[in-house]
N, C-alpha and C positions, 0 to 999 in steps of 0.2 A: 474461311474454312479454318478449322482448328489444327494445331500441330499434333502430330502423333508422338506420343511419348515412347521412347525406346527403353527396353529393359536393359539394365546393366549387364554387361557381359561377364560371365563366370568362366574362369579358366576350366578347360575340359577335364583336367586331372582332379579338380576340387569339386566338381559338380555332384550334388547329392550327398556330400560328406559333412559330418559334424565339424565345428570349428576346433574342437579339442579331441584328442585321441583317447583310447580306452585307458592308457596309462595315466593320462591327466585326470580322468574321472576317478580312478582308483586312488590317486594321490589326494584328490579333493576329499574323498570319503575318509581317508586316514587323518587328514588335517581336521576335518569336522569332529572326528572321534577324539582327537587330542584336545580340541576346544571344549567339548562336552566333559572330558575328564577333568580339565582345569576348573570348570564350574562346579563339578561334583566335589572336588577338593575344597572349594570355597564354602560349601554348604555346612550347616550344623553349627555347633558351638553355642546354641541358645540355652537358656535356663528353663527348667520346668516351672519355676515360680518367677513371675515377672518382677517381684520385689527383691530378688536375690541376683546380684551381679555375678556373671560367670566369666572369669578372665581367659577362658579357652578361646574366646573369639579373637583374641590378639596373639594367637600362637603362630609359630613359624609357617605351618602348613597353609593357613588362611591368608596371612599377610604377605608372605614372600613367595612360597613355592607355587601356589595356585595362580597368581597373576603372571608369573614367568611362564608357566605351562600354557596358559591361554595366549600369551603373546607369541610364544613359539608356534602354537597352532595357527595363528593368523599369518605369521611369516611363512609357514609351510604352505598355506593356502595360496599365497602370492607366488611362491615358487612353482606350485602345481599348475597354476594358470599359465605362467610364463614358459614352462618346460616344453621344449620342442621335440625332444626325442632324437634318436639316432637316424641319420639318413641312410637309405638303402643303397 
């Protein structure tokens, strides 16, 4: 005869709840927006004529500011996932 598999026990106070709270999901959305903003800041700087070099691609906004904004967005995502909130 086969062994019956037992279902893992779920704590009664966590049954049917999402692993993250609504605050976490709001923070994740904000972090995603910051990441998208960083990629938007990186965009552009191309030339209309491919034979002409445009030095705008090496500007402060694209080389320094945008990667920092993207990195901060990813760090905020990590904080949003780890955030536990206040206990009642």
